[in-house]
N, CA, C and O atoms as CSV, one atom per row, in Angstrom:
chain,resi,resn,atom,element,x,y,z
A,1,MET,N,N,135.033,172.855,-10.924
A,1,MET,CA,C,134.417,173.023,-12.210
A,1,MET,C,C,134.337,174.529,-12.486
A,1,MET,O,O,134.064,175.321,-11.584
A,2,THR,N,N,134.568,174.891,-13.681
A,2,THR,CA,C,134.546,176.308,-14.020
A,2,THR,C,C,133.106,176.812,-14.119
A,2,THR,O,O,132.160,176.039,-14.267
A,3,ARG,N,N,132.983,178.109,-14.032
A,3,ARG,CA,C,131.644,178.717,-14.081
A,3,ARG,C,C,130.960,178.441,-15.418
A,3,ARG,O,O,129.752,178.204,-15.452
A,4,ILE,N,N,131.698,178.468,-16.495
A,4,ILE,CA,C,131.120,178.230,-17.816
A,4,ILE,C,C,130.612,176.790,-17.918
A,4,ILE,O,O,129.535,176.547,-18.463
A,5,ALA,N,N,131.383,175.843,-17.394
A,5,ALA,CA,C,130.956,174.448,-17.435
A,5,ALA,C,C,129.700,174.236,-16.586
A,5,ALA,O,O,128.811,173.472,-16.961
A,6,MET,N,N,129.635,174.918,-15.441
A,6,MET,CA,C,128.454,174.792,-14.587
A,6,MET,C,C,127.226,175.367,-15.275
A,6,MET,O,O,126.140,174.795,-15.182
A,7,LEU,N,N,127.386,176.491,-15.964
A,7,LEU,CA,C,126.260,177.077,-16.682
A,7,LEU,C,C,125.803,176.173,-17.824
A,7,LEU,O,O,124.611,176.099,-18.122
A,8,ALA,N,N,126.740,175.492,-18.457
A,8,ALA,CA,C,126.393,174.594,-19.552
A,8,ALA,C,C,125.638,173.363,-19.047
A,8,ALA,O,O,124.772,172.839,-19.747
A,9,LEU,N,N,125.963,172.898,-17.833
A,9,LEU,CA,C,125.318,171.716,-17.287
A,9,LEU,C,C,123.988,172.011,-16.606
A,9,LEU,O,O,123.195,171.091,-16.409
A,10,SER,N,N,123.721,173.244,-16.246
A,10,SER,CA,C,122.510,173.549,-15.480
A,10,SER,C,C,121.217,173.158,-16.193
A,10,SER,O,O,120.301,172.684,-15.521
A,11,PRO,N,N,121.082,173.328,-17.518
A,11,PRO,CA,C,119.839,172.855,-18.150
A,11,PRO,C,C,119.682,171.342,-18.063
A,11,PRO,O,O,118.563,170.844,-17.937
A,12,LEU,N,N,120.783,170.611,-18.128
A,12,LEU,CA,C,120.716,169.155,-18.028
A,12,LEU,C,C,120.310,168.713,-16.628
A,12,LEU,O,O,119.564,167.746,-16.474
A,13,LEU,N,N,120.793,169.412,-15.615
A,13,LEU,CA,C,120.417,169.087,-14.245
A,13,LEU,C,C,118.944,169.348,-14.010
A,13,LEU,O,O,118.296,168.600,-13.278
A,14,ALA,N,N,118.407,170.384,-14.608
A,14,ALA,CA,C,116.984,170.686,-14.465
A,14,ALA,C,C,116.126,169.585,-15.083
A,14,ALA,O,O,115.049,169.282,-14.569
A,15,LEU,N,N,116.587,168.985,-16.173
A,15,LEU,CA,C,115.838,167.912,-16.809
A,15,LEU,C,C,115.899,166.621,-16.015
A,15,LEU,O,O,115.025,165.767,-16.166
A,16,SER,N,N,116.911,166.459,-15.170
A,16,SER,CA,C,117.069,165.206,-14.447
A,16,SER,C,C,116.189,165.123,-13.212
A,16,SER,O,O,116.063,164.044,-12.633
A,17,THR,N,N,115.571,166.230,-12.783
A,17,THR,CA,C,114.694,166.172,-11.616
A,17,THR,C,C,113.403,165.483,-11.994
A,17,THR,O,O,112.873,165.729,-13.078
A,18,PRO,N,N,112.875,164.620,-11.123
A,18,PRO,CA,C,111.664,163.899,-11.473
A,18,PRO,C,C,110.459,164.821,-11.550
A,18,PRO,O,O,110.385,165.832,-10.853
A,19,ALA,N,N,109.523,164.456,-12.404
A,19,ALA,CA,C,108.305,165.256,-12.555
A,19,ALA,C,C,107.471,165.219,-11.292
A,19,ALA,O,O,106.720,166.154,-11.013
A,20,ALA,N,N,107.597,164.145,-10.525
A,20,ALA,CA,C,106.825,164.032,-9.290
A,20,ALA,C,C,107.223,165.090,-8.270
A,20,ALA,O,O,106.426,165.438,-7.399
A,21,ALA,N,N,108.433,165.602,-8.364
A,21,ALA,CA,C,108.861,166.631,-7.419
A,21,ALA,C,C,108.003,167.882,-7.562
A,21,ALA,O,O,107.776,168.586,-6.578
A,22,ALA,N,N,107.529,168.166,-8.754
A,22,ALA,CA,C,106.668,169.320,-8.960
A,22,ALA,C,C,105.303,169.110,-8.312
A,22,ALA,O,O,104.640,170.081,-7.945
A,23,ASP,N,N,104.874,167.860,-8.165
A,23,ASP,CA,C,103.582,167.544,-7.581
A,23,ASP,C,C,103.657,167.275,-6.081
A,23,ASP,O,O,102.640,166.963,-5.462
A,24,ALA,N,N,104.832,167.390,-5.495
A,24,ALA,CA,C,104.994,167.114,-4.073
A,24,ALA,C,C,104.172,168.104,-3.250
A,24,ALA,O,O,104.184,169.301,-3.538
A,25,PRO,N,N,103.465,167.627,-2.240
A,25,PRO,CA,C,102.646,168.502,-1.407
A,25,PRO,C,C,103.485,169.533,-0.645
A,25,PRO,O,O,104.673,169.331,-0.393
A,26,ASP,N,N,102.835,170.632,-0.290
A,26,ASP,CA,C,103.473,171.733,0.421
A,26,ASP,C,C,102.750,171.925,1.751
A,26,ASP,O,O,101.557,171.639,1.856
A,27,THR,N,N,103.468,172.409,2.771
A,27,THR,CA,C,102.871,172.637,4.086
A,27,THR,C,C,103.185,174.041,4.577
A,27,THR,O,O,104.233,174.606,4.267
A,28,ARG,N,N,102.250,174.596,5.354
A,28,ARG,CA,C,102.491,175.862,6.038
A,28,ARG,C,C,101.482,176.013,7.165
A,28,ARG,O,O,100.400,175.426,7.137
A,29,LEU,N,N,101.859,176.817,8.162
A,29,LEU,CA,C,100.976,177.064,9.292
A,29,LEU,C,C,99.993,178.172,8.962
A,29,LEU,O,O,100.362,179.182,8.362
A,30,VAL,N,N,98.734,177.980,9.359
A,30,VAL,CA,C,97.691,178.978,9.161
A,30,VAL,C,C,96.849,179.050,10.436
A,30,VAL,O,O,96.928,178.174,11.297
A,31,GLN,N,N,96.058,180.090,10.539
A,31,GLN,CA,C,95.164,180.258,11.679
A,31,GLN,C,C,93.821,179.617,11.373
A,31,GLN,O,O,93.253,179.853,10.307
A,32,CYS,N,N,93.306,178.811,12.292
A,32,CYS,CA,C,91.990,178.174,12.167
A,32,CYS,C,C,91.170,178.577,13.386
A,32,CYS,O,O,91.147,177.861,14.387
A,33,GLY,N,N,90.513,179.693,13.305
A,33,GLY,CA,C,89.763,180.163,14.467
A,33,GLY,C,C,90.726,180.537,15.582
A,33,GLY,O,O,91.586,181.400,15.403
A,34,SER,N,N,90.582,179.890,16.731
A,34,SER,CA,C,91.443,180.211,17.870
A,34,SER,C,C,92.687,179.337,17.947
A,34,SER,O,O,93.516,179.529,18.837
A,35,GLN,N,N,92.835,178.394,17.048
A,35,GLN,CA,C,93.993,177.497,17.075
A,35,GLN,C,C,94.795,177.586,15.787
A,35,GLN,O,O,94.359,178.209,14.819
A,36,SER,N,N,95.959,176.968,15.777
A,36,SER,CA,C,96.792,176.916,14.577
A,36,SER,C,C,96.556,175.600,13.858
A,36,SER,O,O,96.347,174.559,14.482
A,37,CYS,N,N,96.593,175.666,12.539
A,37,CYS,CA,C,96.419,174.470,11.717
A,37,CYS,C,C,97.567,174.373,10.721
A,37,CYS,O,O,98.212,175.367,10.388
A,38,LEU,N,N,97.802,173.162,10.261
A,38,LEU,CA,C,98.755,172.935,9.191
A,38,LEU,C,C,97.948,172.845,7.903
A,38,LEU,O,O,97.071,171.993,7.767
A,39,LEU,N,N,98.251,173.729,6.962
A,39,LEU,CA,C,97.611,173.696,5.653
A,39,LEU,C,C,98.500,172.873,4.736
A,39,LEU,O,O,99.645,173.244,4.476
A,40,VAL,N,N,97.982,171.772,4.252
A,40,VAL,CA,C,98.711,170.889,3.344
A,40,VAL,C,C,98.022,171.009,1.992
A,40,VAL,O,O,96.803,170.865,1.904
A,41,SER,N,N,98.784,171.270,0.946
A,41,SER,CA,C,98.192,171.426,-0.384
A,41,SER,C,C,99.029,170.684,-1.410
A,41,SER,O,O,100.231,170.482,-1.234
A,42,GLY,N,N,98.369,170.286,-2.478
A,42,GLY,CA,C,99.064,169.569,-3.534
A,42,GLY,C,C,98.179,169.401,-4.753
A,42,GLY,O,O,97.140,170.050,-4.875
A,43,ARG,N,N,98.597,168.532,-5.646
A,43,ARG,CA,C,97.860,168.258,-6.886
A,43,ARG,C,C,97.624,166.755,-7.004
A,43,ARG,O,O,98.398,165.938,-6.505
A,44,ARG,N,N,96.540,166.426,-7.675
A,44,ARG,CA,C,96.230,165.017,-7.958
A,44,ARG,C,C,95.534,164.924,-9.300
A,44,ARG,O,O,94.962,165.904,-9.776
A,45,ALA,N,N,95.578,163.771,-9.901
A,45,ALA,CA,C,95.004,163.587,-11.234
A,45,ALA,C,C,93.483,163.529,-11.203
A,45,ALA,O,O,92.827,163.950,-12.156
A,46,ASP,N,N,92.916,163.011,-10.116
A,46,ASP,CA,C,91.469,162.822,-10.019
A,46,ASP,C,C,91.003,163.268,-8.639
A,46,ASP,O,O,91.649,162.953,-7.639
A,47,ASN,N,N,89.900,163.991,-8.570
A,47,ASN,CA,C,89.443,164.474,-7.273
A,47,ASN,C,C,88.843,163.384,-6.394
A,47,ASN,O,O,88.561,163.640,-5.223
A,48,ALA,N,N,88.641,162.197,-6.909
A,48,ALA,CA,C,88.135,161.079,-6.118
A,48,ALA,C,C,89.255,160.338,-5.378
A,48,ALA,O,O,88.987,159.467,-4.551
A,49,VAL,N,N,90.507,160.688,-5.679
A,49,VAL,CA,C,91.648,160.016,-5.054
A,49,VAL,C,C,91.768,160.471,-3.599
A,49,VAL,O,O,91.794,161.673,-3.335
A,50,PRO,N,N,91.842,159.530,-2.649
A,50,PRO,CA,C,91.967,159.914,-1.246
A,50,PRO,C,C,93.374,160.444,-0.915
A,50,PRO,O,O,94.358,160.091,-1.565
A,51,VAL,N,N,93.435,161.291,0.107
A,51,VAL,CA,C,94.692,161.848,0.591
A,51,VAL,C,C,94.828,161.447,2.053
A,51,VAL,O,O,93.882,161.586,2.827
A,52,SER,N,N,95.999,160.952,2.431
A,52,SER,CA,C,96.218,160.604,3.831
A,52,SER,C,C,97.520,161.227,4.329
A,52,SER,O,O,98.484,161.390,3.581
A,53,ILE,N,N,97.515,161.568,5.611
A,53,ILE,CA,C,98.685,162.144,6.281
A,53,ILE,C,C,99.077,161.193,7.393
A,53,ILE,O,O,98.277,160.903,8.282
A,54,ASN,N,N,100.300,160.712,7.344
A,54,ASN,CA,C,100.814,159.744,8.325
A,54,ASN,C,C,99.857,158.569,8.517
A,54,ASN,O,O,99.655,158.096,9.636
A,55,GLY,N,N,99.267,158.102,7.407
A,55,GLY,CA,C,98.391,156.936,7.456
A,55,GLY,C,C,96.949,157.227,7.817
A,55,GLY,O,O,96.143,156.298,7.881
A,56,HIS,N,N,96.587,158.486,8.058
A,56,HIS,CA,C,95.225,158.870,8.415
A,56,HIS,C,C,94.598,159.634,7.250
A,56,HIS,O,O,95.122,160.664,6.825
A,57,GLU,N,N,93.483,159.131,6.737
A,57,GLU,CA,C,92.816,159.808,5.633
A,57,GLU,C,C,92.243,161.135,6.131
A,57,GLU,O,O,91.651,161.203,7.208
A,58,VAL,N,N,92.429,162.188,5.331
A,58,VAL,CA,C,91.954,163.524,5.705
A,58,VAL,C,C,90.969,164.039,4.666
A,58,VAL,O,O,91.027,163.672,3.492
A,59,ALA,N,N,90.065,164.895,5.125
A,59,ALA,CA,C,89.123,165.543,4.219
A,59,ALA,C,C,89.843,166.655,3.478
A,59,ALA,O,O,90.633,167.395,4.064
A,60,THR,N,N,89.567,166.768,2.190
A,60,THR,CA,C,90.212,167.786,1.373
A,60,THR,C,C,89.162,168.667,0.716
A,60,THR,O,O,88.012,168.267,0.535
A,61,SER,N,N,89.584,169.871,0.367
A,61,SER,CA,C,88.737,170.749,-0.441
A,61,SER,C,C,89.462,170.969,-1.761
A,61,SER,O,O,90.681,170.826,-1.848
A,62,GLY,N,N,88.699,171.316,-2.774
A,62,GLY,CA,C,89.301,171.476,-4.088
A,62,GLY,C,C,89.238,170.172,-4.857
A,62,GLY,O,O,88.958,169.113,-4.295
A,63,ALA,N,N,89.497,170.263,-6.129
A,63,ALA,CA,C,89.449,169.079,-6.983
A,63,ALA,C,C,90.857,168.581,-7.252
A,63,ALA,O,O,91.412,167.824,-6.456
A,64,ARG,N,N,91.435,168.996,-8.358
A,64,ARG,CA,C,92.802,168.554,-8.679
A,64,ARG,C,C,93.836,169.285,-7.852
A,64,ARG,O,O,94.866,168.710,-7.501
A,65,ARG,N,N,93.581,170.539,-7.536
A,65,ARG,CA,C,94.446,171.280,-6.596
A,65,ARG,C,C,93.758,171.202,-5.243
A,65,ARG,O,O,92.846,171.980,-4.962
A,66,TRP,N,N,94.186,170.275,-4.410
A,66,TRP,CA,C,93.521,170.011,-3.154
A,66,TRP,C,C,94.208,170.732,-1.987
A,66,TRP,O,O,95.377,171.110,-2.068
A,67,ARG,N,N,93.444,170.911,-0.897
A,67,ARG,CA,C,93.941,171.501,0.335
A,67,ARG,C,C,93.300,170.766,1.505
A,67,ARG,O,O,92.139,170.362,1.444
A,68,ALA,N,N,94.074,170.603,2.561
A,68,ALA,CA,C,93.557,170.009,3.791
A,68,ALA,C,C,94.070,170.834,4.961
A,68,ALA,O,O,95.262,171.130,5.041
A,69,ARG,N,N,93.170,171.207,5.873
A,69,ARG,CA,C,93.547,171.921,7.097
A,69,ARG,C,C,93.425,170.939,8.248
A,69,ARG,O,O,92.358,170.378,8.499
A,70,VAL,N,N,94.544,170.740,8.946
A,70,VAL,CA,C,94.570,169.801,10.059
A,70,VAL,C,C,95.115,170.539,11.278
A,70,VAL,O,O,96.173,171.162,11.195
A,71,PRO,N,N,94.410,170.481,12.410
A,71,PRO,CA,C,94.918,171.154,13.607
A,71,PRO,C,C,96.310,170.644,13.993
A,71,PRO,O,O,96.616,169.462,13.839
A,72,VAL,N,N,97.141,171.553,14.494
A,72,VAL,CA,C,98.506,171.190,14.889
A,72,VAL,C,C,98.477,170.099,15.954
A,72,VAL,O,O,99.333,169.215,15.955
A,73,ALA,N,N,97.499,170.151,16.863
A,73,ALA,CA,C,97.396,169.124,17.908
A,73,ALA,C,C,97.182,167.736,17.301
A,73,ALA,O,O,97.709,166.747,17.811
A,74,THR,N,N,96.420,167.665,16.227
A,74,THR,CA,C,96.191,166.388,15.548
A,74,THR,C,C,97.467,165.899,14.871
A,74,THR,O,O,97.820,164.725,14.980
A,75,ILE,N,N,98.156,166.792,14.175
A,75,ILE,CA,C,99.428,166.423,13.536
A,75,ILE,C,C,100.409,165.952,14.601
A,75,ILE,O,O,101.136,164.981,14.392
A,76,ARG,N,N,100.433,166.635,15.741
A,76,ARG,CA,C,101.328,166.261,16.845
A,76,ARG,C,C,101.017,164.838,17.330
A,76,ARG,O,O,101.934,164.070,17.619
A,77,SER,N,N,99.716,164.484,17.420
A,77,SER,CA,C,99.354,163.139,17.895
A,77,SER,C,C,99.645,162.061,16.851
A,77,SER,O,O,99.849,160.902,17.210
A,78,TRP,N,N,99.669,162.427,15.553
A,78,TRP,CA,C,99.941,161.462,14.494
A,78,TRP,C,C,101.425,161.304,14.196
A,78,TRP,O,O,101.802,160.407,13.442
A,79,SER,N,N,102.281,162.154,14.768
A,79,SER,CA,C,103.705,162.172,14.413
A,79,SER,C,C,104.580,161.823,15.604
A,79,SER,O,O,104.151,161.869,16.756
A,80,LEU,N,N,105.818,161.473,15.290
A,80,LEU,CA,C,106.812,161.262,16.335
A,80,LEU,C,C,107.237,162.613,16.905
A,80,LEU,O,O,107.164,163.626,16.210
A,81,PRO,N,N,107.679,162.636,18.162
A,81,PRO,CA,C,108.160,163.905,18.719
A,81,PRO,C,C,109.343,164.439,17.900
A,81,PRO,O,O,110.193,163.673,17.446
A,82,TYR,N,N,109.380,165.724,17.726
A,82,TYR,CA,C,110.454,166.429,17.007
A,82,TYR,C,C,110.546,166.043,15.529
A,82,TYR,O,O,111.598,166.222,14.914
A,83,ALA,N,N,109.476,165.521,14.957
A,83,ALA,CA,C,109.492,165.167,13.539
A,83,ALA,C,C,109.706,166.420,12.703
A,83,ALA,O,O,109.238,167.504,13.054
A,84,GLN,N,N,110.414,166.260,11.602
A,84,GLN,CA,C,110.671,167.378,10.703
A,84,GLN,C,C,109.893,167.260,9.401
A,84,GLN,O,O,109.916,168.171,8.574
A,85,SER,N,N,109.202,166.131,9.219
A,85,SER,CA,C,108.400,165.936,8.016
A,85,SER,C,C,107.227,165.017,8.333
A,85,SER,O,O,107.199,164.336,9.358
A,86,ILE,N,N,106.265,165.021,7.425
A,86,ILE,CA,C,105.128,164.110,7.522
A,86,ILE,C,C,105.029,163.329,6.223
A,86,ILE,O,O,105.505,163.770,5.177
A,87,SER,N,N,104.408,162.173,6.304
A,87,SER,CA,C,104.217,161.339,5.120
A,87,SER,C,C,102.824,161.603,4.563
A,87,SER,O,O,101.827,161.456,5.270
A,88,ILE,N,N,102.761,161.991,3.308
A,88,ILE,CA,C,101.492,162.273,2.642
A,88,ILE,C,C,101.344,161.297,1.487
A,88,ILE,O,O,102.232,161.178,0.642
A,89,THR,N,N,100.224,160.607,1.458
A,89,THR,CA,C,99.969,159.638,0.393
A,89,THR,C,C,98.819,160.130,-0.471
A,89,THR,O,O,97.724,160.406,0.021
A,90,VAL,N,N,99.086,160.235,-1.764
A,90,VAL,CA,C,98.091,160.655,-2.755
A,90,VAL,C,C,98.138,159.639,-3.884
A,90,VAL,O,O,99.178,159.461,-4.519
A,91,ALA,N,N,97.034,158.979,-4.134
A,91,ALA,CA,C,96.941,158.003,-5.228
A,91,ALA,C,C,98.038,156.947,-5.143
A,91,ALA,O,O,98.721,156.662,-6.127
A,92,GLU,N,N,98.196,156.371,-3.955
A,92,GLU,CA,C,99.174,155.303,-3.736
A,92,GLU,C,C,100.620,155.761,-3.868
A,92,GLU,O,O,101.525,154.927,-3.851
A,93,THR,N,N,100.861,157.060,-3.998
A,93,THR,CA,C,102.221,157.600,-4.055
A,93,THR,C,C,102.493,158.350,-2.768
A,93,THR,O,O,101.737,159.244,-2.388
A,94,ALA,N,N,103.585,157.983,-2.090
A,94,ALA,CA,C,103.924,158.608,-0.809
A,94,ALA,C,C,104.953,159.713,-1.017
A,94,ALA,O,O,105.897,159.566,-1.793
A,95,TYR,N,N,104.751,160.809,-0.317
A,95,TYR,CA,C,105.667,161.953,-0.344
A,95,TYR,C,C,106.055,162.286,1.087
A,95,TYR,O,O,105.259,162.104,2.008
A,96,ASP,N,N,107.264,162.771,1.273
A,96,ASP,CA,C,107.679,163.335,2.548
A,96,ASP,C,C,107.621,164.841,2.406
A,96,ASP,O,O,108.340,165.424,1.594
A,97,ALA,N,N,106.766,165.469,3.193
A,97,ALA,CA,C,106.618,166.926,3.141
A,97,ALA,C,C,107.234,167.518,4.401
A,97,ALA,O,O,106.925,167.089,5.512
A,98,ARG,N,N,108.106,168.503,4.224
A,98,ARG,CA,C,108.765,169.146,5.354
A,98,ARG,C,C,107.770,169.973,6.144
A,98,ARG,O,O,106.900,170.637,5.580
A,99,LEU,N,N,107.913,169.921,7.462
A,99,LEU,CA,C,107.092,170.726,8.353
A,99,LEU,C,C,107.780,172.061,8.617
A,99,LEU,O,O,109.000,172.160,8.491
A,100,PRO,N,N,107.018,173.084,8.978
A,100,PRO,CA,C,107.651,174.342,9.372
A,100,PRO,C,C,108.623,174.109,10.529
A,100,PRO,O,O,108.368,173.275,11.397
A,101,VAL,N,N,109.713,174.832,10.539
A,101,VAL,CA,C,110.776,174.638,11.527
A,101,VAL,C,C,110.228,174.765,12.947
A,101,VAL,O,O,109.554,175.740,13.278
A,102,GLY,N,N,110.527,173.767,13.781
A,102,GLY,CA,C,110.152,173.790,15.189
A,102,GLY,C,C,108.698,173.512,15.479
A,102,GLY,O,O,108.267,173.654,16.624
A,103,MET,N,N,107.926,173.121,14.485
A,103,MET,CA,C,106.492,172.928,14.701
A,103,MET,C,C,106.194,171.857,15.739
A,103,MET,O,O,105.312,172.043,16.577
A,104,LEU,N,N,106.902,170.758,15.701
A,104,LEU,CA,C,106.635,169.668,16.640
A,104,LEU,C,C,107.634,169.615,17.787
A,104,LEU,O,O,107.744,168.598,18.472
A,105,GLY,N,N,108.356,170.700,17.997
A,105,GLY,CA,C,109.267,170.774,19.135
A,105,GLY,C,C,108.494,171.032,20.414
A,105,GLY,O,O,107.268,171.133,20.390
A,106,PRO,N,N,109.202,171.141,21.533
A,106,PRO,CA,C,108.512,171.388,22.801
A,106,PRO,C,C,107.868,172.773,22.801
A,106,PRO,O,O,108.374,173.708,22.181
A,107,LYS,N,N,106.744,172.886,23.506
A,107,LYS,CA,C,106.071,174.178,23.618
A,107,LYS,C,C,106.838,175.021,24.641
A,107,LYS,O,O,106.991,174.627,25.797
A,108,ARG,N,N,107.308,176.162,24.204
A,108,ARG,CA,C,108.057,177.052,25.085
A,108,ARG,C,C,107.580,178.472,24.865
A,108,ARG,O,O,107.277,178.876,23.743
A,109,ASP,N,N,107.518,179.224,25.955
A,109,ASP,CA,C,107.226,180.648,25.862
A,109,ASP,C,C,108.542,181.395,25.915
A,109,ASP,O,O,109.428,181.058,26.700
A,110,LEU,N,N,108.665,182.393,25.091
A,110,LEU,CA,C,109.869,183.208,25.067
A,110,LEU,C,C,109.726,184.260,26.159
A,110,LEU,O,O,108.926,185.187,26.037
A,111,ALA,N,N,110.503,184.111,27.224
A,111,ALA,CA,C,110.402,185.023,28.352
A,111,ALA,C,C,111.278,186.250,28.180
A,111,ALA,O,O,110.932,187.330,28.660
A,112,LEU,N,N,112.412,186.099,27.500
A,112,LEU,CA,C,113.353,187.208,27.383
A,112,LEU,C,C,114.131,187.041,26.084
A,112,LEU,O,O,114.566,185.944,25.734
A,113,LEU,N,N,114.293,188.140,25.390
A,113,LEU,CA,C,115.076,188.160,24.170
A,113,LEU,C,C,116.129,189.250,24.308
A,113,LEU,O,O,115.804,190.417,24.528
A,114,VAL,N,N,117.382,188.865,24.179
A,114,VAL,CA,C,118.480,189.817,24.310
A,114,VAL,C,C,119.121,190.005,22.946
A,114,VAL,O,O,119.523,189.036,22.302
A,115,VAL,N,N,119.214,191.257,22.506
A,115,VAL,CA,C,119.838,191.574,21.234
A,115,VAL,C,C,121.025,192.485,21.527
A,115,VAL,O,O,120.874,193.526,22.167
A,116,ARG,N,N,122.189,192.094,21.063
A,116,ARG,CA,C,123.388,192.885,21.276
A,116,ARG,C,C,123.962,193.323,19.937
A,116,ARG,O,O,123.940,192.563,18.969
A,117,VAL,N,N,124.469,194.534,19.880
A,117,VAL,CA,C,125.083,195.048,18.678
A,117,VAL,C,C,126.569,195.001,18.854
A,117,VAL,O,O,127.087,195.444,19.879
A,118,LYS,N,N,127.267,194.474,17.882
A,118,LYS,CA,C,128.736,194.390,17.970
A,118,LYS,C,C,129.353,195.561,17.290
A,118,LYS,O,O,130.578,195.678,17.253
């Protein structure tokens, strides 16, 4: 496809994405005291709507823009080994939210790092 044709189609492709994709929850690692936590955030229509992660209801802060901090150890116990995403349910709608790379992989200490210049 030519560049001009691709530029002409790009506005149409933007319209074809579902509106729910904008409301999909986001994840990132944060510090919670002496341990690491997964910060999960998203939007909901009503602050009374429960939020669950992998089938477990979690406490949230905020109203329509909600946040939940869950210890990594808890996420690890609720997920399959080497999982790359978690299931988040908000108002009976399920989303798959990607986890930070390597979060649920094996715990390893980096003993040596070798950098070579070519």
